[in-house]
N, C-alpha and C positions, 0 to 999 in steps of 0.2 A: 509502451508495450501493454498488452492487455492479458489478463489472466482470470481464471475461475477461482472464486473464494470457496475453499473446500470445507474448512471447519474453524471453529473458535478454539484457540489454545491459550495457554497462560500468557497474558500480556498483549495479546493481539490476535491476528488471523493467519491461517495458513493458506497461501495462494499458489495456484499452479500456473506457471508461465512457460511450461515445457519441463521445468524442474520445480520442486516445491520450494517456495521462498517464504520469509516471515515479513508480515506487515504489522508493525507495532500499532497498538490502539491509538497512540498519540499522533501517528502519521496517517490515520484514516481520513480525516477531514481537517479543515482549518480550525474549527472548534471541535473538541472531542464530543462525539455524540453520546447521549445517555446510555444507549445500548448499541453495541456493534453487531448484534445478532441480525439486524436488518440487511446486512451485506452478505449473509450466508447464501450460497448458491448463485450469486450474481457474478457477472463478468465486469471487471473494473479495469480502468487504465491506471498504470503506476510507472514509476521510474526507479532505477536501482540507486540506492543510497550507498551501500557498502557491501563488499564481498570479503568475507573472512575465510581465507584458504585453509588456515590451520584448524578452525572449528567446522569447516565445510558448510557454511551457511551464507545465505544472501539475504540482505535486508532491503526492502523496497518501501517507497513512499508514494501515497496518492496525494498527500498534502503538498509536497514540493511541486508536483505537476500542476495542481490547481493554482498555487501561488505564482508559478511561472506564467501561466495563461492570463491571470489577472494583470500582472505587470505589463504583458504585451498589449493587452486591451487598453490599459491606461496610456501607453505610449502612442497608440494609434488614434 
């Protein structure tokens, strides 16, 4: 799924995929970038890592998607 990066918040980014979700800084890329500010305003691809119904938040990862694509490329 893809979403628009709205703003930088404590520990990561706020991304809108229809609802606002949290993208931790550690899940932005395979190696943590020096500044995650470059992603502000961009549309990025991500996958859902965790849905916490009690706290009513969703955690997504761009890193998991990149790693999955890399492993598929290695296999082919």
